[in-house]
VEXDREN-2710 file (C-alpha; in Angstrom, 1 decimal):
% VEXDREN-2710
k/r/px/py/pz
1/MET/-15.5/52.1/64.4
2/LYS/-14.1/48.6/64.5
3/ASN/-13.6/46.6/67.8
4/GLY/-9.9/47.3/68.0
5/GLU/-10.4/51.0/67.5
6/LEU/-13.2/51.1/70.0
7/LEU/-11.1/49.3/72.6
8/ALA/-8.2/51.6/72.0
9/ALA/-10.4/54.7/72.3
10/ALA/-11.9/53.3/75.6
11/GLU/-8.4/52.7/77.0
12/SER/-7.1/56.1/75.9
13/ASN/-10.0/57.7/77.7
14/ASP/-9.2/55.8/80.9
15/PHE/-12.0/53.3/80.8
16/LYS/-11.2/50.4/83.1
17/ILE/-14.0/48.0/81.9
18/PHE/-15.5/47.4/78.5
19/ILE/-18.9/45.6/78.6
20/THR/-20.1/44.0/75.4
21/THR/-22.4/41.3/74.1
22/ASP/-19.9/40.3/71.3
23/THR/-19.1/36.8/72.4
24/ASN/-16.5/36.4/69.6
25/LEU/-14.4/39.4/70.8
26/GLN/-11.8/37.3/72.5
27/TYR/-11.2/35.4/69.2
28/GLN/-11.2/38.6/67.1
29/GLN/-8.8/40.6/69.1
30/ASN/-5.4/40.0/70.7
31/LEU/-6.3/41.0/74.2
32/SER/-2.9/40.3/75.8
33/HIS/-1.7/43.8/75.4
34/ARG/-4.9/45.5/76.6
35/LYS/-5.1/47.3/79.9
36/ILE/-8.8/47.3/79.9
37/ALA/-10.9/44.5/81.4
38/ILE/-13.6/43.1/79.1
39/VAL/-16.9/41.7/80.4
40/VAL/-19.0/39.8/77.9
41/LEU/-22.7/39.3/78.4
42/SER/-24.2/36.2/76.8
43/THR/-27.3/38.0/75.5
44/THR/-28.4/41.3/74.1
45/SER/-31.8/41.0/75.8
46/TRP/-32.2/43.8/78.3
47/PRO/-35.0/42.1/80.2
48/ARG/-32.7/39.1/80.7
49/ILE/-29.7/41.2/81.6
50/LYS/-31.8/43.3/84.0
51/SER/-33.0/40.3/85.9
52/HIS/-29.4/39.1/86.3
53/LEU/-27.7/42.3/87.3
54/SER/-26.1/40.8/90.3
55/GLY/-24.0/38.5/88.0
56/VAL/-23.0/41.4/85.9
57/LEU/-22.0/43.5/88.9
58/ASP/-20.0/40.5/90.3
59/ALA/-18.1/40.2/87.1
60/ILE/-17.4/44.0/87.1
61/GLU/-16.1/43.8/90.7
62/LYS/-13.8/40.8/89.8
63/ALA/-12.5/42.5/86.6
64/THR/-8.8/43.3/86.5
65/PRO/-6.7/44.8/83.7
66/ASN/-6.2/42.5/80.8
67/ALA/-9.0/40.2/82.1
68/PHE/-11.7/38.7/80.0
69/LEU/-14.9/37.6/81.9
70/GLU/-18.0/36.0/80.5
71/VAL/-21.4/36.4/82.2
72/ASP/-23.8/33.6/81.3
73/ILE/-27.3/35.0/81.5
74/PRO/-29.9/32.3/81.4
75/PHE/-33.3/32.5/79.7
76/ILE/-36.1/33.9/81.8
77/SER/-38.6/31.2/82.6
END
């Protein structure tokens, strides 16, 4: 399933937010007609994501239809 098909399927099933690590999604898709909010995480590393869940949750709370939010997750030091 391609990104456009996946977003359409999510919208048709009443998903409000789509979370991805595909940082190129905003350039690959025309998001202006989408009802779903998209939250992009800057890494695929679960340990890094897990240690920054507050930032992810903050982005989810701020998400509105047709919004594109990026969550920068720094390296664990």
